[in-house]
C-alpha positions as a Markdown table, in Angstrom:
| # | Residue | x | y | z |
|---|---|---|---|---|
| 1 | Met | 105.3 | 92.1 | 174.5 |
| 2 | Trp | 102.0 | 93.9 | 175.4 |
| 3 | Arg | 104.3 | 97.2 | 175.7 |
| 4 | Phe | 105.7 | 96.9 | 172.4 |
| 5 | Leu | 102.8 | 95.9 | 170.1 |
| 6 | Pro | 100.7 | 99.0 | 169.0 |
| 7 | Leu | 97.4 | 97.4 | 169.1 |
| 8 | Leu | 97.8 | 96.4 | 172.8 |
| 9 | Gly | 96.8 | 98.6 | 175.6 |
| 10 | Glu | 96.9 | 98.7 | 179.2 |
| 11 | Asp | 94.2 | 95.8 | 179.7 |
| 12 | Trp | 96.7 | 93.6 | 177.9 |
| 13 | Arg | 99.1 | 93.9 | 181.0 |
| 14 | Pro | 99.6 | 90.1 | 182.1 |
| 15 | Asp | 98.4 | 90.8 | 185.7 |
| 16 | Lys | 95.2 | 92.2 | 184.3 |
| 17 | Ser | 94.4 | 90.2 | 181.1 |
| 18 | Gly | 95.8 | 86.7 | 182.5 |
| 19 | Val | 98.0 | 86.4 | 179.3 |
| 20 | Leu | 101.8 | 86.8 | 179.0 |
| 21 | Ile | 102.7 | 87.6 | 175.3 |
| 22 | Lys | 106.2 | 86.4 | 174.6 |
| 23 | Arg | 108.3 | 86.5 | 171.5 |
| 24 | Glu | 109.1 | 83.1 | 170.4 |
| 25 | Tyr | 112.3 | 82.4 | 168.7 |
| 26 | Asp | 112.2 | 78.6 | 168.4 |
| 27 | Asn | 110.1 | 76.1 | 166.6 |
| 28 | Ile | 108.6 | 78.5 | 163.8 |
| 29 | Pro | 107.0 | 76.3 | 161.4 |
| 30 | Pro | 108.0 | 76.2 | 157.6 |
| 31 | Gly | 106.7 | 79.1 | 155.8 |
| 32 | Tyr | 107.0 | 81.4 | 158.8 |
| 33 | Glu | 110.7 | 81.7 | 159.2 |
| 34 | Gly | 112.3 | 85.0 | 159.7 |
| 35 | Lys | 109.0 | 86.5 | 161.1 |
| 36 | Ile | 108.4 | 87.7 | 164.5 |
| 37 | Ala | 106.4 | 85.0 | 166.5 |
| 38 | Leu | 104.0 | 85.3 | 169.4 |
| 39 | Asn | 103.2 | 82.9 | 172.1 |
| 40 | Phe | 100.2 | 83.7 | 173.9 |
| 41 | Glu | 100.9 | 82.3 | 177.4 |
| 42 | Ile | 97.8 | 81.8 | 179.7 |
| 43 | Ile | 98.9 | 82.5 | 183.1 |
| 44 | Gly | 95.4 | 83.3 | 184.4 |
| 45 | Arg | 92.0 | 81.9 | 184.1 |
| 46 | Lys | 91.6 | 79.5 | 181.2 |
| 47 | Ala | 88.4 | 81.1 | 180.1 |
| 48 | Val | 90.2 | 84.0 | 178.7 |
| 49 | Val | 90.5 | 82.1 | 175.4 |
| 50 | Glu | 86.8 | 82.7 | 175.0 |
| 51 | Asp | 86.7 | 86.5 | 175.6 |
| 52 | Leu | 86.2 | 88.4 | 172.3 |
| 53 | Ile | 88.9 | 90.7 | 172.7 |
| 54 | Phe | 91.2 | 88.1 | 173.2 |
| 55 | Ile | 90.0 | 86.1 | 170.3 |
| 56 | Glu | 89.9 | 89.4 | 167.9 |
| 57 | Thr | 93.4 | 90.4 | 168.8 |
| 58 | Leu | 95.0 | 86.8 | 168.1 |
| 59 | Cys | 93.0 | 86.3 | 164.9 |
| 60 | Gly | 94.3 | 89.7 | 163.8 |
| 61 | Tyr | 97.8 | 88.9 | 164.2 |
| 62 | Ile | 97.2 | 85.5 | 162.6 |
| 63 | Met | 95.5 | 87.3 | 159.6 |
| 64 | Lys | 98.7 | 89.5 | 159.0 |
| 65 | Gly | 100.7 | 86.4 | 158.7 |
| 66 | Ile | 102.4 | 86.6 | 162.4 |
| 67 | Pro | 103.2 | 83.2 | 163.5 |
| 68 | Cys | 101.1 | 82.7 | 166.9 |
| 69 | Phe | 101.1 | 80.2 | 169.6 |
| 70 | Ile | 99.2 | 79.3 | 172.6 |
| 71 | Ser | 100.5 | 77.7 | 175.8 |
| 72 | Tyr | 99.6 | 77.4 | 179.5 |
| 73 | Ala | 102.0 | 78.3 | 182.4 |
| 74 | Lys | 101.5 | 75.4 | 184.7 |
| 75 | Pro | 104.2 | 76.1 | 187.9 |
| 76 | Arg | 107.1 | 73.9 | 187.7 |
| 77 | His | 106.2 | 72.1 | 184.6 |
| 78 | Glu | 107.6 | 72.0 | 181.1 |
| 79 | Leu | 106.0 | 74.5 | 178.8 |
| 80 | Arg | 103.8 | 73.0 | 176.0 |
| 81 | Met | 102.9 | 75.2 | 172.9 |
| 82 | Val | 100.6 | 75.0 | 170.0 |
| 83 | Phe | 100.9 | 76.7 | 166.6 |
| 84 | Leu | 97.5 | 78.3 | 165.8 |
| 85 | Asn | 98.0 | 79.9 | 162.6 |
| 86 | Asp | 97.1 | 76.6 | 160.3 |
| 87 | Arg | 94.4 | 75.6 | 162.6 |
| 88 | Leu | 92.6 | 79.0 | 163.1 |
| 89 | Arg | 93.0 | 80.6 | 159.7 |
| 90 | Pro | 90.6 | 78.9 | 157.7 |
| 91 | Leu | 87.8 | 79.3 | 160.5 |
| 92 | Ile | 88.6 | 83.0 | 160.7 |
| 93 | Glu | 88.3 | 83.4 | 156.7 |
| 94 | Thr | 84.9 | 81.6 | 156.8 |
| 95 | Gly | 83.8 | 83.3 | 159.5 |
| 96 | Asn | 82.9 | 80.1 | 161.5 |
| 97 | Phe | 83.1 | 81.6 | 165.0 |
| 98 | Pro | 81.8 | 78.7 | 167.3 |
| 99 | Leu | 84.1 | 76.3 | 165.7 |
| 100 | Leu | 87.2 | 78.9 | 166.0 |
| 101 | Lys | 86.2 | 79.0 | 169.7 |
| 102 | Asp | 86.1 | 75.3 | 170.1 |
| 103 | Ser | 89.5 | 74.9 | 168.3 |
| 104 | Leu | 91.2 | 77.5 | 170.4 |
| 105 | Ser | 89.7 | 75.9 | 173.4 |
| 106 | Ser | 91.0 | 72.3 | 172.1 |
| 107 | Ala | 94.4 | 73.8 | 171.6 |
| 108 | Leu | 94.7 | 75.3 | 175.1 |
| 109 | Lys | 93.4 | 71.7 | 176.5 |
| 110 | Ser | 96.4 | 70.2 | 174.7 |
| 111 | Cys | 98.8 | 72.2 | 176.2 |
| 112 | Ile | 97.5 | 71.7 | 179.7 |
| 113 | Lys | 97.3 | 67.9 | 179.0 |
| 114 | His | 100.9 | 67.7 | 177.7 |
| 115 | Ser | 102.5 | 69.9 | 180.5 |
| 116 | Lys | 102.8 | 67.1 | 182.8 |
| 117 | Arg | 106.7 | 66.9 | 182.8 |
| 118 | Lys | 108.1 | 68.5 | 186.0 |
| 119 | Ile | 111.1 | 70.9 | 185.9 |
| 120 | Phe | 113.1 | 71.8 | 188.6 |
| 121 | Ile | 116.0 | 74.8 | 189.0 |
| 122 | Arg | 119.3 | 73.6 | 190.5 |
| 123 | Asp | 122.2 | 76.1 | 190.8 |
| 124 | Gly | 120.5 | 78.6 | 188.2 |
| 125 | Lys | 119.8 | 75.9 | 185.6 |
| 126 | Val | 116.5 | 74.6 | 184.6 |
| 127 | Ile | 116.5 | 70.6 | 185.1 |
| 128 | Ala | 113.8 | 68.3 | 183.6 |
| 129 | Pro | 114.1 | 64.8 | 184.7 |
| 130 | Gln | 114.6 | 62.1 | 181.7 |
| 131 | Asn | 111.7 | 59.8 | 183.0 |
| 132 | Gly | 109.2 | 62.6 | 183.3 |
């Protein structure tokens, strides 16, 4: 999505930023239906969530009412996403930057912790074992 979002420049290329921004179609919370949702999938270093440019960009989309998620790409594991708007918006509005950074780091840790379920690809189809 970095190519299609006007606020994002060349530095947001996934191989440079460590963030793959994807459009999300499922699991949109009530009150956000019908809006384009963004998933900020961390594919590089986890510390990117503490970078000022990452935080400012994410907060800008949240303040515009765009539903935003964070996830962590763990190879061959099911992707876990955390919805950020309701968690971060009050912190953005009050300007509580330290708590905002902590909350964002906590959301990422939750993604990592809960992405333990392995997946496999057989005959071009994703297969997740039931006993995970």
